RODRENRO-614621 format. One record per residue: residue number from 1; residue in one letter; x negated, y, z negated of N, C-alpha, C, O in turn. Coordinates in nm, 3 decimals. Each point is the difference from the previous one (the first is absolute). Layout:
// RODRENRO-614621
> k,r,n.east,n.north,n.up,ca.east,ca.north,ca.up,c.east,c.north,c.up,o.east,o.north,o.up
> NUM,A,X,Y,Z,X,Y,Z,X,Y,Z,X,Y,Z
...
END
This chain:
// RODRENRO-614621
> k,r,n.east,n.north,n.up,ca.east,ca.north,ca.up,c.east,c.north,c.up,o.east,o.north,o.up
> 1,M,-1.520,-1.496,0.466,0.036,0.141,-0.005,-0.089,0.079,0.095,-0.118,-0.031,0.014
> 2,V,0.173,0.132,0.052,-0.077,0.083,0.089,-0.077,0.099,-0.084,0.060,0.076,-0.076
> 3,D,-0.192,-0.074,0.089,-0.078,0.088,-0.085,-0.028,0.130,0.072,0.042,0.021,0.114
> 4,S,-0.115,0.068,-0.183,-0.023,0.134,0.049,-0.094,0.002,0.118,-0.012,0.103,0.066
> 5,Q,-0.057,-0.214,-0.037,-0.092,-0.003,0.110,0.071,-0.022,0.133,-0.059,0.022,0.105
> 6,Q,0.182,-0.064,-0.109,0.075,-0.022,0.122,0.069,0.128,0.042,0.018,0.092,-0.080
> 7,N,0.021,-0.086,0.208,0.054,0.124,0.054,0.144,0.024,-0.040,0.047,0.113,0.010
> 8,S,0.023,-0.214,-0.056,0.141,0.016,-0.032,0.026,-0.038,-0.145,-0.068,-0.085,-0.057
> 9,N,0.169,0.149,0.000,0.042,-0.039,-0.134,0.124,-0.089,0.012,0.041,-0.036,0.110
> 10,H,0.017,0.000,-0.224,0.111,-0.094,0.003,0.121,0.056,0.076,0.070,-0.075,0.069
> 11,Y,-0.045,0.204,-0.082,0.113,0.059,0.072,-0.021,-0.008,0.151,0.093,-0.031,0.075
> 12,E,-0.216,0.058,-0.031,-0.030,-0.008,0.142,0.006,-0.145,0.050,0.041,-0.026,0.113
> 13,T,-0.081,-0.068,-0.199,0.007,-0.141,0.037,0.143,-0.042,0.028,0.026,-0.073,0.095
> 14,L,0.069,0.121,-0.178,0.141,-0.035,0.019,0.072,0.097,0.093,0.119,-0.016,0.029
> 15,N,-0.193,0.118,0.018,0.055,0.098,0.093,0.122,0.071,-0.059,0.103,0.014,0.066
> 16,V,-0.117,0.032,-0.192,0.106,0.076,-0.066,-0.061,0.126,-0.059,-0.121,0.009,-0.020
> 17,K,0.207,0.088,-0.007,-0.045,0.124,-0.062,-0.024,-0.022,-0.149,0.052,-0.095,-0.058
> 18,S,-0.131,0.183,-0.002,-0.031,-0.015,-0.142,0.120,0.024,-0.090,-0.001,-0.041,-0.116
> 19,D,0.107,0.106,0.169,0.120,0.023,-0.080,0.113,-0.097,0.039,0.117,0.025,-0.031
> 20,A,-0.152,-0.133,0.098,0.101,-0.098,0.042,0.067,-0.063,-0.121,-0.064,-0.019,-0.104
> 21,S,0.191,-0.015,0.118,0.072,-0.068,-0.108,-0.044,-0.146,-0.007,-0.061,-0.052,0.094
> 22,Q,0.093,-0.013,-0.205,-0.035,-0.142,-0.013,0.070,-0.084,0.106,-0.056,-0.098,0.049
> 23,A,0.177,0.136,-0.013,0.073,-0.074,0.103,-0.070,0.014,0.135,-0.008,-0.097,0.075
> 24,E,-0.043,0.216,-0.043,-0.071,0.022,0.126,-0.130,-0.080,0.004,-0.037,-0.055,0.104
> 25,I,-0.031,0.049,-0.217,-0.125,-0.076,-0.008,0.027,-0.149,0.022,-0.073,-0.067,0.072
> 26,K,0.179,0.016,-0.135,0.035,-0.140,0.014,0.037,-0.033,0.145,-0.039,-0.104,0.053
> 27,Q,0.114,0.193,0.010,0.041,-0.021,0.139,-0.122,0.000,0.092,-0.009,-0.082,0.092
> 28,A,-0.085,0.175,-0.115,-0.120,0.007,0.083,-0.084,-0.126,-0.017,-0.055,-0.053,0.097
> 29,Y,0.045,0.005,-0.221,-0.078,-0.121,-0.027,0.058,-0.120,0.075,-0.074,-0.076,0.063
> 30,R,0.204,0.058,-0.069,0.063,-0.114,0.066,-0.021,0.007,0.151,-0.024,-0.102,0.066
> 31,R,0.033,0.223,-0.011,-0.018,0.015,0.144,-0.143,-0.037,0.042,-0.019,-0.067,0.101
> 32,L,-0.080,0.109,-0.179,-0.139,-0.027,0.033,-0.034,-0.148,-0.019,-0.079,-0.056,0.077
> 33,V,0.137,-0.006,-0.178,-0.024,-0.143,-0.022,0.048,-0.080,0.121,-0.069,-0.091,0.046
> 34,K,0.187,0.124,0.005,0.053,-0.070,0.116,-0.090,0.021,0.122,-0.011,-0.087,0.086
> 35,L,-0.053,0.202,-0.082,-0.081,0.035,0.116,-0.137,-0.067,-0.002,-0.051,-0.043,0.104
> 36,F,-0.010,0.035,-0.224,-0.139,-0.044,-0.009,-0.022,-0.137,-0.064,-0.112,-0.051,0.002
> 37,H,0.216,-0.009,-0.057,-0.020,-0.127,-0.070,-0.052,-0.106,0.096,0.051,-0.014,0.112
> 38,P,-0.154,-0.063,-0.154,-0.059,-0.103,0.088,0.100,-0.103,0.050,-0.020,-0.058,0.106
> 39,D,0.127,0.034,-0.182,0.098,-0.100,0.039,0.115,0.057,0.084,0.096,-0.070,0.033
> 40,S,-0.107,0.199,0.002,0.111,0.066,0.068,0.008,-0.033,0.148,0.101,0.030,0.064
> 41,Q,-0.206,-0.092,-0.009,-0.005,-0.034,0.142,-0.001,0.124,0.088,0.030,-0.007,0.120
> 42,Q,-0.063,0.121,-0.179,-0.009,0.124,0.077,-0.143,0.022,0.044,-0.094,-0.048,-0.063
> 43,E,0.078,0.121,0.174,-0.134,0.032,0.047,-0.074,0.091,-0.098,-0.123,0.007,0.001
> 44,T,0.199,0.063,-0.083,-0.059,0.093,-0.097,-0.044,-0.068,-0.129,-0.056,0.066,-0.088
> 45,A,0.079,-0.197,0.075,-0.035,-0.070,-0.123,-0.147,0.023,-0.034,-0.089,-0.014,0.085
> 46,N,0.065,0.051,-0.210,-0.136,0.036,-0.041,-0.016,-0.032,-0.148,0.066,0.062,-0.084
> 47,H,-0.152,-0.158,0.052,-0.016,-0.044,-0.138,-0.057,0.111,-0.089,0.049,0.022,-0.111
> 48,E,-0.151,0.048,0.160,-0.062,0.106,-0.080,0.098,0.115,-0.023,0.003,0.059,-0.107
> 49,E,0.077,-0.028,0.208,0.096,0.108,-0.014,0.107,-0.035,-0.103,0.041,0.087,-0.077
> 50,I,0.004,-0.211,0.076,0.104,-0.039,-0.095,-0.053,0.004,-0.143,0.075,0.026,-0.094
> 51,I,-0.206,-0.052,0.077,-0.061,0.012,-0.133,0.007,0.145,-0.047,0.033,0.026,-0.115
> 52,R,-0.065,0.068,0.204,0.005,0.142,-0.034,0.143,0.044,-0.030,0.024,0.078,-0.092
> 53,I,0.070,-0.128,0.170,0.140,0.036,-0.020,0.050,-0.052,-0.134,0.068,0.073,-0.073
> 54,N,-0.099,-0.197,0.039,0.042,-0.057,-0.128,-0.063,0.075,-0.117,0.065,0.024,-0.102
> 55,A,-0.193,0.013,0.117,-0.069,0.074,-0.106,0.065,0.136,-0.022,0.016,0.045,-0.113
> 56,A,0.020,0.020,0.223,0.064,0.131,-0.011,0.136,-0.010,-0.067,0.033,0.081,-0.086
> 57,Y,0.046,-0.182,0.125,0.134,-0.013,-0.059,-0.007,-0.043,-0.146,0.088,0.035,-0.079
> 58,E,-0.190,-0.111,0.042,-0.016,-0.041,-0.139,-0.013,0.122,-0.090,0.047,-0.002,-0.114
> 59,V,-0.109,0.107,0.164,-0.018,0.123,-0.077,0.123,0.090,0.012,0.055,0.043,-0.102
> 60,L,-0.012,-0.014,0.224,0.108,0.096,0.021,0.137,-0.056,-0.031,0.095,0.076,-0.021
> 61,G,-0.082,-0.207,0.019,0.131,-0.060,-0.027,0.038,0.000,-0.147,0.114,-0.029,-0.034
> 62,D,-0.211,0.061,-0.053,0.026,0.005,-0.144,-0.011,0.145,-0.046,-0.099,0.067,0.029
> 63,N,0.199,-0.019,-0.100,0.005,0.141,-0.037,-0.119,0.045,-0.083,-0.058,0.106,0.027
> 64,Q,0.020,-0.186,-0.128,-0.108,0.043,-0.087,-0.135,-0.005,0.071,-0.081,0.092,-0.014
> 65,S,0.056,-0.199,0.091,-0.127,-0.007,0.072,-0.008,0.107,0.107,-0.109,0.050,0.031
> 66,R,0.224,-0.015,0.027,0.001,0.109,0.099,-0.033,0.132,-0.065,-0.075,0.080,0.055
> 67,L,0.131,-0.057,-0.173,-0.029,0.123,-0.074,-0.149,0.010,-0.031,-0.060,0.106,0.017
> 68,N,0.001,-0.216,-0.062,-0.145,-0.001,-0.030,-0.082,0.022,0.127,-0.100,0.072,-0.002
> 69,Y,0.144,-0.132,0.112,-0.073,0.014,0.126,0.005,0.145,0.050,-0.101,0.053,0.046
> 70,D,0.219,0.009,-0.057,0.013,0.139,0.045,-0.085,0.094,-0.085,-0.056,0.097,0.050
> 71,Q,0.048,-0.129,-0.180,-0.084,0.082,-0.087,-0.147,-0.015,0.043,-0.076,0.097,-0.003
> 72,K,0.037,-0.219,0.042,-0.137,-0.024,0.046,-0.028,0.077,0.128,-0.107,0.060,0.014
> 73,L,0.203,-0.060,0.080,-0.016,0.076,0.124,-0.011,0.149,-0.029,-0.079,0.070,0.062
> 74,L,0.161,-0.024,-0.157,-0.004,0.142,-0.037,-0.135,0.037,-0.059,-0.057,0.104,0.034
> 75,D,0.007,-0.191,-0.123,-0.132,0.026,-0.060,-0.109,0.001,0.106,-0.089,0.085,-0.004
> 76,Q,0.096,-0.178,0.099,-0.100,-0.006,0.106,0.006,0.124,0.088,-0.103,0.054,0.040
> 77,S,0.226,-0.009,-0.011,0.016,0.120,0.082,-0.056,0.122,-0.070,-0.066,0.084,0.062
> 78,Q,0.093,-0.075,-0.193,-0.050,0.115,-0.074,-0.152,-0.002,-0.008,-0.065,0.104,0.009
> 79,T,0.008,-0.226,-0.026,-0.146,-0.012,-0.004,-0.062,0.039,0.133,-0.101,0.070,0.005
> 80,F,0.163,-0.118,0.104,-0.050,0.032,0.133,0.004,0.150,0.026,-0.097,0.059,0.049
> 81,N,0.211,0.002,-0.083,0.013,0.144,0.021,-0.098,0.079,-0.085,-0.056,0.101,0.043
> 82,S,0.035,-0.150,-0.166,-0.094,0.068,-0.089,-0.141,-0.008,0.056,-0.072,0.100,0.001
> 83,D,0.031,-0.219,0.047,-0.134,-0.015,0.058,-0.016,0.086,0.125,-0.105,0.060,0.022
> 84,R,0.209,-0.056,0.059,-0.007,0.079,0.123,-0.016,0.149,-0.032,-0.078,0.070,0.065
> 85,L,0.152,-0.025,-0.165,-0.012,0.141,-0.039,-0.139,0.032,-0.055,-0.054,0.108,0.024
> 86,K,-0.002,-0.203,-0.097,-0.134,0.022,-0.054,-0.104,0.010,0.112,-0.089,0.085,-0.004
> 87,R,0.101,-0.173,0.104,-0.093,0.005,0.112,0.014,0.130,0.079,-0.098,0.060,0.043
> 88,T,0.224,-0.019,-0.026,0.023,0.125,0.073,-0.056,0.119,-0.076,-0.058,0.092,0.057
> 89,A,0.078,-0.096,-0.188,-0.050,0.110,-0.081,-0.152,0.007,0.004,-0.057,0.109,0.007
> 90,S,-0.009,-0.225,-0.010,-0.146,-0.003,0.002,-0.055,0.054,0.131,-0.113,0.049,0.004
> 91,A,0.191,-0.057,0.103,-0.043,0.051,0.131,0.035,0.146,0.017,-0.032,0.061,0.102
> 92,G,0.098,-0.005,-0.201,0.033,0.142,0.005,0.129,0.032,0.074,0.028,0.117,0.026
> 93,K,0.051,-0.220,0.008,0.120,0.023,0.079,0.117,0.049,-0.084,0.100,0.049,0.053
> 94,N,-0.113,-0.061,-0.185,0.107,0.045,-0.089,-0.037,0.130,-0.069,0.050,0.031,-0.109
> 95,Y,-0.137,0.043,0.170,-0.051,0.122,-0.064,0.112,0.098,-0.036,-0.005,0.065,-0.104
> 96,Q,0.105,-0.055,0.192,0.106,0.099,-0.021,0.124,-0.058,-0.068,0.097,0.072,-0.022
> 97,S,-0.099,-0.201,-0.012,0.117,-0.060,-0.066,0.005,0.039,-0.147,-0.103,0.015,-0.065
> 98,K,0.220,0.001,0.015,0.017,0.040,-0.142,-0.008,-0.123,-0.088,0.060,-0.104,0.029
> 99,R,-0.133,0.118,-0.136,-0.010,-0.108,-0.097,0.100,0.027,-0.113,0.003,0.106,-0.061
> 100,K,0.077,-0.208,0.039,0.104,0.018,-0.102,-0.061,-0.002,-0.139,-0.083,-0.085,-0.032
> 101,S,0.123,0.178,-0.049,-0.043,0.004,-0.139,0.088,-0.092,-0.083,0.101,-0.051,0.049
> 102,G,-0.140,0.031,-0.176,0.083,-0.082,-0.089,0.140,0.057,-0.012,0.097,-0.074,-0.009
> 103,K,-0.087,0.206,0.010,0.131,0.065,-0.010,0.084,-0.032,0.123,0.120,-0.026,-0.012
> 104,D,-0.181,0.028,0.132,0.073,-0.031,0.123,0.058,-0.141,-0.006,0.116,-0.021,0.036
> 105,V,-0.197,-0.076,-0.082,0.044,-0.139,-0.009,0.116,-0.013,-0.099,0.099,-0.068,0.029
> 106,D,-0.110,0.133,-0.143,0.107,-0.005,-0.100,0.130,0.058,0.056,0.108,-0.052,-0.026
> 107,E,-0.120,0.159,0.103,0.119,0.063,0.059,0.063,-0.092,0.105,0.123,-0.006,0.012
> 108,Q,-0.207,-0.066,0.063,0.050,-0.094,0.099,0.077,-0.113,-0.067,0.108,-0.038,0.046
> 109,I,-0.162,-0.014,-0.155,0.068,-0.106,-0.074,0.133,0.048,-0.056,0.102,-0.067,0.012
> 110,E,-0.105,0.185,-0.074,0.122,0.055,-0.059,0.108,0.024,0.106,0.118,-0.027,-0.023
> 111,E,-0.160,0.076,0.139,0.095,0.027,0.108,0.062,-0.131,0.052,0.121,-0.006,0.023
> 112,W,-0.204,-0.098,-0.005,0.053,-0.128,0.049,0.096,-0.061,-0.100,0.104,-0.054,0.038
> 113,L,-0.138,0.061,-0.165,0.089,-0.055,-0.104,0.133,0.074,-0.001,0.106,-0.061,-0.017
> 114,R,-0.111,0.190,0.034,0.122,0.082,-0.009,0.085,-0.013,0.126,0.122,-0.010,-0.010
> 115,L,-0.184,0.012,0.126,0.075,0.004,0.126,0.028,-0.137,0.060,0.092,-0.014,0.081
> 116,V,-0.169,-0.087,-0.120,0.018,-0.133,0.058,0.038,-0.103,-0.107,0.108,-0.059,0.006
> 117,Y,-0.196,0.038,-0.101,0.022,-0.107,-0.096,0.130,0.018,-0.079,0.081,-0.093,-0.008
> 118,Q,-0.060,0.210,-0.049,0.116,0.019,-0.087,0.134,-0.018,0.072,0.085,-0.073,-0.050
> 119,P,-0.064,0.137,0.168,0.129,-0.024,0.069,0.017,-0.143,0.050,0.110,-0.055,-0.005
> 120,V,-0.219,-0.007,0.054,0.008,-0.138,0.046,0.027,-0.093,-0.118,0.082,-0.092,0.010
> 121,N,-0.149,0.116,-0.120,0.019,-0.081,-0.121,0.144,0.008,-0.048,0.058,-0.101,-0.042
> 122,R,0.000,0.220,0.048,0.138,0.019,-0.045,0.099,-0.073,0.091,0.089,-0.070,-0.047
> 123,L,-0.104,0.088,0.178,0.090,-0.065,0.095,-0.011,-0.152,-0.009,0.101,-0.071,0.001
> 124,L,-0.223,0.023,-0.009,-0.023,-0.144,-0.007,0.059,-0.058,-0.128,0.063,-0.105,0.002
> 125,G,-0.084,0.174,-0.112,0.051,-0.046,-0.128,0.152,-0.008,-0.002,0.058,-0.095,-0.053
> 126,N,0.007,0.195,0.112,0.147,0.001,0.003,0.055,-0.119,0.079,0.098,-0.062,-0.040
> 127,I,-0.162,0.030,0.151,0.045,-0.113,0.082,-0.019,-0.132,-0.075,0.091,-0.082,-0.007
> 128,L,-0.210,0.063,-0.049,-0.031,-0.126,-0.067,0.087,-0.022,-0.123,0.038,-0.113,-0.030
> 129,D,-0.007,0.219,-0.041,0.079,-0.012,-0.124,0.148,-0.024,0.027,0.073,-0.044,-0.089
> 130,S,-0.029,0.072,0.212,0.145,-0.005,0.027,0.048,-0.134,0.055,0.120,-0.027,-0.001
> 131,L,-0.211,-0.058,0.049,0.043,-0.121,0.070,0.076,-0.096,-0.091,0.103,-0.053,0.039
> 132,E,-0.153,0.030,-0.159,0.062,-0.099,-0.089,0.147,0.032,-0.024,0.084,-0.090,0.004
> 133,E,-0.053,0.216,-0.029,0.139,0.039,-0.023,0.086,-0.025,0.125,0.114,-0.045,-0.011
> 134,Q,-0.168,0.074,0.128,0.074,-0.022,0.124,0.028,-0.148,0.023,0.109,-0.037,0.044
> 135,I,-0.208,-0.047,-0.073,0.018,-0.145,0.017,0.107,-0.051,-0.096,0.082,-0.083,0.037
> 136,E,-0.084,0.132,-0.160,0.100,-0.042,-0.099,0.141,0.039,0.043,0.093,-0.078,-0.016
> 137,E,-0.078,0.197,0.071,0.132,0.044,0.046,0.048,-0.086,0.117,0.117,-0.036,0.007
> 138,L,-0.208,0.005,0.084,0.036,-0.082,0.115,0.034,-0.142,-0.041,0.085,-0.065,0.061
> 139,A,-0.152,0.016,-0.167,0.021,-0.137,-0.045,0.142,-0.024,-0.051,0.045,-0.114,-0.007
> 140,A,0.026,0.221,-0.030,0.137,-0.015,-0.048,0.088,-0.069,0.106,0.086,-0.080,-0.034
> 141,D,-0.110,0.113,0.161,0.070,-0.065,0.110,-0.073,0.035,0.130,0.031,0.100,0.064
> 142,P,-0.128,-0.183,-0.026,-0.081,0.031,0.119,0.079,0.011,0.130,-0.051,0.051,0.099
> 143,F,0.175,-0.100,-0.101,0.080,0.002,0.123,0.100,0.115,0.001,0.078,0.014,0.094
> 144,D,-0.079,0.068,-0.198,0.091,0.114,-0.008,-0.047,0.110,0.095,-0.114,0.045,-0.007
> 145,D,0.202,-0.002,0.095,-0.037,0.099,0.102,-0.046,0.131,-0.061,-0.095,0.061,0.048
> 146,K,0.162,-0.017,-0.155,-0.037,0.126,-0.062,-0.139,-0.007,-0.061,-0.080,0.092,0.015
> 147,L,0.052,-0.202,-0.085,-0.132,-0.016,-0.061,-0.109,-0.009,0.107,-0.109,0.053,-0.017
> 148,L,0.140,-0.122,0.126,-0.097,-0.010,0.110,-0.027,0.136,0.062,-0.114,0.034,0.032
> 149,D,0.220,0.044,-0.015,-0.017,0.135,0.056,-0.086,0.086,-0.091,-0.087,0.073,0.046
> 150,E,0.111,-0.083,-0.176,-0.079,0.078,-0.096,-0.146,-0.046,-0.001,-0.091,0.081,-0.014
> 151,F,0.071,-0.212,0.031,-0.136,-0.053,0.003,-0.074,0.050,0.125,-0.118,0.036,-0.007
> 152,Q,0.187,-0.033,0.119,-0.061,0.049,0.123,-0.029,0.150,-0.008,-0.101,0.047,0.051
> 153,E,0.190,0.027,-0.117,-0.026,0.144,-0.021,-0.123,0.019,-0.088,-0.080,0.091,0.023
> 154,Y,0.067,-0.177,-0.123,-0.119,0.005,-0.086,-0.127,-0.026,0.080,-0.099,0.071,-0.016
> 155,L,0.102,-0.172,0.104,-0.117,-0.031,0.081,-0.034,0.115,0.094,-0.118,0.031,0.021
> 156,T,0.220,0.033,0.035,-0.023,0.114,0.089,-0.067,0.115,-0.075,-0.093,0.062,0.051
> 157,A,0.141,-0.035,-0.172,-0.060,0.107,-0.081,-0.145,-0.033,-0.035,-0.086,0.087,0.002
> 158,C,0.060,-0.214,-0.032,-0.136,-0.042,-0.033,-0.091,0.015,0.122,-0.116,0.041,-0.013
> 159,R,0.167,-0.074,0.131,-0.081,0.014,0.121,-0.037,0.146,0.023,-0.113,0.030,0.041
> 160,E,0.205,0.059,-0.066,-0.028,0.143,0.017,-0.107,0.045,-0.099,-0.090,0.076,0.034
> 161,D,0.102,-0.124,-0.158,-0.097,0.038,-0.104,-0.139,-0.058,0.031,-0.101,0.068,-0.017
> 162,I,0.097,-0.193,0.063,-0.130,-0.062,0.028,-0.065,0.066,0.121,-0.122,0.013,0.006
> 163,K,0.204,0.028,0.092,-0.054,0.070,0.116,-0.058,0.135,-0.043,-0.106,0.040,0.047
> 164,Q,0.177,0.029,-0.136,-0.050,0.127,-0.051,-0.131,-0.020,-0.076,-0.094,0.078,0.015
> 165,A,0.089,-0.183,-0.098,-0.120,-0.029,-0.077,-0.118,-0.031,0.092,-0.112,0.046,-0.025
> 166,Q,0.135,-0.123,0.131,-0.108,-0.033,0.093,-0.050,0.123,0.075,-0.119,0.012,0.027
> 167,T,0.211,0.079,0.006,-0.039,0.124,0.068,-0.086,0.086,-0.092,-0.101,0.055,0.044
> 168,I,0.141,-0.045,-0.169,-0.078,0.078,-0.097,-0.137,-0.064,-0.019,-0.101,0.070,-0.006
> 169,F,0.098,-0.203,-0.005,-0.127,-0.071,-0.021,-0.098,0.027,0.113,-0.120,0.013,-0.023
> 170,R,0.170,-0.004,0.146,-0.087,0.022,0.116,-0.032,0.148,0.023,-0.077,0.033,0.090
> 171,S,0.134,0.055,-0.171,-0.012,0.144,0.026,-0.141,0.054,-0.023,-0.038,0.100,0.060
> 172,R,-0.040,-0.166,-0.145,-0.137,0.045,-0.025,-0.084,-0.116,-0.050,0.052,-0.089,-0.068
> 173,P,-0.181,0.087,0.101,-0.087,-0.110,-0.043,-0.023,0.004,-0.151,-0.002,0.106,-0.062
> 174,N,-0.015,-0.225,0.005,-0.025,-0.006,-0.144,-0.148,0.028,-0.029,-0.086,-0.031,0.083
> 175,P,0.056,0.089,-0.198,-0.141,0.018,-0.042,-0.066,-0.137,-0.016,0.067,-0.095,-0.040
> 176,P,-0.194,0.083,0.071,-0.070,-0.128,-0.012,0.014,-0.064,-0.138,0.009,-0.122,-0.011
> 177,S,-0.009,0.204,-0.093,0.008,-0.054,-0.136,0.135,-0.063,-0.030,0.013,-0.075,-0.097
> 178,L,0.087,0.104,0.180,0.135,-0.056,-0.020,0.036,-0.099,0.110,0.117,-0.025,0.027
> 179,A,-0.219,-0.032,0.036,0.024,-0.095,0.109,0.078,-0.122,-0.047,0.089,-0.047,0.070
> 180,R,-0.121,-0.004,-0.189,0.069,-0.119,-0.050,0.147,0.032,-0.030,0.089,-0.079,0.031
> 181,T,-0.065,0.195,-0.089,0.138,0.042,-0.027,0.079,0.008,0.131,0.112,-0.049,0.008
> 182,A,-0.172,0.111,0.093,0.067,0.015,0.130,0.028,-0.137,0.063,0.106,-0.020,0.059
> 183,A,-0.201,-0.073,-0.072,0.019,-0.133,0.058,0.118,-0.072,-0.066,0.081,-0.062,0.069
> 184,H,-0.072,0.071,-0.201,0.112,-0.064,-0.071,0.133,0.062,0.043,0.098,-0.072,0.021
> 185,L,-0.094,0.204,-0.010,0.124,0.067,0.043,0.038,-0.044,0.142,0.116,-0.028,0.028
> 186,Y,-0.215,0.024,0.060,0.023,-0.036,0.140,0.065,-0.139,0.010,0.098,-0.017,0.071
> 187,Y,-0.154,-0.079,-0.141,0.053,-0.136,0.009,0.132,-0.014,-0.074,0.084,-0.082,0.039
> 188,S,-0.064,0.159,-0.144,0.128,-0.003,-0.068,0.110,0.052,0.094,0.108,-0.058,0.006
> 189,L,-0.136,0.166,0.066,0.097,0.054,0.096,0.030,-0.104,0.109,0.116,-0.016,0.039
> 190,N,-0.219,-0.053,0.009,0.020,-0.101,0.104,0.087,-0.116,-0.050,0.087,-0.048,0.071
> 191,Q,-0.113,0.005,-0.194,0.078,-0.111,-0.057,0.147,0.039,-0.017,0.089,-0.081,0.026
> 192,V,-0.064,0.204,-0.068,0.138,0.047,-0.014,0.068,0.002,0.136,0.115,-0.043,0.014
> 193,S,-0.185,0.095,0.086,0.057,0.007,0.135,0.035,-0.139,0.051,0.108,-0.021,0.055
> 194,D,-0.199,-0.076,-0.074,0.028,-0.138,0.042,0.115,-0.060,-0.082,0.083,-0.073,0.053
> 195,G,-0.080,0.106,-0.181,0.106,-0.051,-0.086,0.137,0.051,0.043,0.098,-0.075,-0.002
> 196,L,-0.089,0.202,0.040,0.126,0.056,0.048,0.045,-0.069,0.129,0.119,-0.021,0.021
> 197,D,-0.215,-0.012,0.064,0.034,-0.073,0.123,0.064,-0.135,-0.033,0.098,-0.039,0.062
> 198,E,-0.155,-0.031,-0.160,0.055,-0.130,-0.039,0.139,0.015,-0.061,0.091,-0.075,0.034
> 199,L,-0.075,0.171,-0.123,0.130,0.020,-0.066,0.109,0.036,0.101,0.116,-0.036,-0.019
> 200,A,-0.154,0.106,0.125,0.098,0.044,0.100,0.059,-0.117,0.079,0.106,0.014,0.061
> 201,Y,-0.176,-0.129,-0.062,0.053,-0.116,0.071,0.117,-0.067,-0.074,0.082,-0.066,0.062
> 202,F,-0.075,0.084,-0.194,0.102,-0.071,-0.078,0.142,0.032,0.045,0.079,-0.092,0.020
> 203,P,-0.042,0.220,-0.003,0.139,0.028,0.043,0.035,-0.056,0.137,0.117,-0.005,0.036
> 204,L,-0.218,-0.037,0.040,0.026,-0.052,0.134,0.038,-0.148,-0.002,0.075,-0.046,0.086
> 205,N,-0.129,-0.029,-0.185,0.027,-0.145,0.000,0.021,-0.059,-0.139,0.022,-0.120,-0.013
> 206,Y,-0.027,0.202,-0.091,0.024,-0.043,-0.138,-0.099,-0.108,-0.047,0.031,-0.078,-0.089
> 207,D,-0.146,0.075,0.148,-0.104,-0.096,-0.039,-0.079,0.059,-0.117,-0.072,0.099,0.016
> 208,E,0.086,-0.159,-0.134,-0.061,0.055,-0.121,-0.152,-0.006,0.003,-0.065,0.064,-0.083
> 209,R,0.007,-0.139,0.175,-0.146,-0.004,0.009,-0.056,0.137,0.034,-0.111,0.034,-0.043
> 210,Y,0.186,0.045,0.118,-0.046,0.134,0.032,-0.003,0.088,-0.124,-0.088,0.085,-0.016
> 211,L,0.185,-0.105,-0.072,0.001,0.075,-0.126,-0.121,-0.038,-0.085,-0.066,0.087,-0.056
> 212,H,0.038,-0.217,0.047,-0.112,-0.046,-0.082,-0.133,0.049,0.057,-0.088,0.042,-0.076
> 213,T,0.073,-0.047,0.209,-0.125,0.048,0.061,-0.016,0.149,-0.022,-0.110,0.048,-0.031
> 214,G,0.219,0.026,0.049,-0.006,0.145,-0.023,-0.038,0.033,-0.143,-0.081,0.091,-0.023
> 215,Q,0.139,-0.164,-0.072,-0.033,0.024,-0.141,-0.147,-0.033,-0.029,-0.064,0.070,-0.078
> 216,E,0.012,-0.176,0.139,-0.139,-0.037,-0.021,-0.094,0.108,0.055,-0.101,0.033,-0.063
> 217,L,0.133,0.021,0.180,-0.081,0.108,0.057,0.006,0.124,-0.088,-0.100,0.071,-0.014
> 218,F,0.215,-0.044,-0.045,0.013,0.113,-0.092,-0.084,-0.024,-0.126,-0.058,0.094,-0.054
> 219,R,0.050,-0.220,0.008,-0.082,-0.030,-0.118,-0.148,0.025,0.031,-0.073,0.052,-0.084
> 220,I,0.029,-0.091,0.203,-0.137,0.025,0.040,-0.025,0.151,0.007,-0.103,0.049,-0.046
> 221,A,0.198,0.023,0.104,-0.012,0.146,0.010,-0.006,0.065,-0.138,-0.074,0.096,-0.020
> 222,T,0.151,-0.149,-0.073,0.001,0.054,-0.136,-0.137,-0.017,-0.066,-0.049,0.091,-0.068
> 223,R,-0.012,-0.207,0.088,-0.133,-0.023,-0.056,-0.104,0.095,0.061,-0.082,0.057,-0.072
> 224,L,0.088,-0.040,0.202,-0.093,0.091,0.067,0.022,0.144,-0.045,-0.094,0.077,-0.016
> 225,H,0.220,-0.042,-0.002,0.034,0.136,-0.048,-0.057,0.022,-0.140,-0.054,0.107,-0.029
> 226,Y,0.066,-0.207,-0.055,-0.055,0.010,-0.135,-0.152,0.014,0.004,-0.058,0.080,-0.074
> 227,E,-0.007,-0.157,0.160,-0.146,0.006,0.010,-0.045,0.138,0.051,-0.106,0.049,-0.039
> 228,A,0.185,0.012,0.125,-0.030,0.136,0.047,0.005,0.098,-0.118,-0.086,0.088,-0.013
> 229,Q,0.187,-0.103,-0.071,0.012,0.088,-0.116,-0.115,-0.021,-0.098,-0.053,0.097,-0.055
> 230,V,0.015,-0.222,0.033,-0.113,-0.029,-0.088,-0.129,0.061,0.056,-0.081,0.054,-0.075
> 231,S,0.064,-0.065,0.206,-0.119,0.053,0.065,-0.009,0.151,-0.017,-0.109,0.053,-0.024
> 232,V,0.220,0.017,0.036,0.002,0.144,-0.019,-0.034,0.035,-0.144,-0.080,0.090,-0.025
> 233,N,0.138,-0.159,-0.067,-0.022,0.029,-0.143,-0.142,-0.027,-0.044,-0.046,0.056,-0.100
> 234,S,-0.025,-0.142,0.174,-0.137,-0.032,-0.037,-0.101,0.101,0.052,-0.119,-0.009,-0.032
> 235,Q,0.167,0.105,0.112,-0.091,0.100,0.056,-0.051,0.094,-0.110,-0.078,0.091,0.027
END
């Protein structure tokens, strides 16, 4: 595993963004393995580099370990920022900055819950709760043109809702005390988006594996959504 003493984290090792989908991470990993693997007969073959690449994919390729890793990065970032602010304050550079009172922090939390968490939670919940019924209706005759059209209309509506939810989520930063809640919401939204991509392949080739993969991604998203709700309630 790449530790904090190295200049790059796992995302930088795989050359992907921190919000990359699991499919993008897998694609990046395969590309780098072909490039650096000692048996590839390429001039770029590098044993130490392939160890770093494998270590990065071992973490980012698994949803739960990726969630834990991102939480660790978030904690490290918050610690770094906190230490930097303390050093700046001790040097007198923050003399004119406003210090938030307990009331200010409470208002920030209340505002984020009202303007971000609640609408995102509602949109996400509606999408996750509706899939089972849609699959049951399609199962009556997966080759029926009308049912397929209705299923595609459902996917289009879900895409619009998930896009709206992602826009709302990015509209303002979460309070530090709700970092875990925000992380669960973020990954739940990503899993739903990936799941919709998988489900959209079914009407193109009638391969039920896409339905099963989409449902599995929705199940992961449902668990993350539940954990976000638990995290909020524990505040």
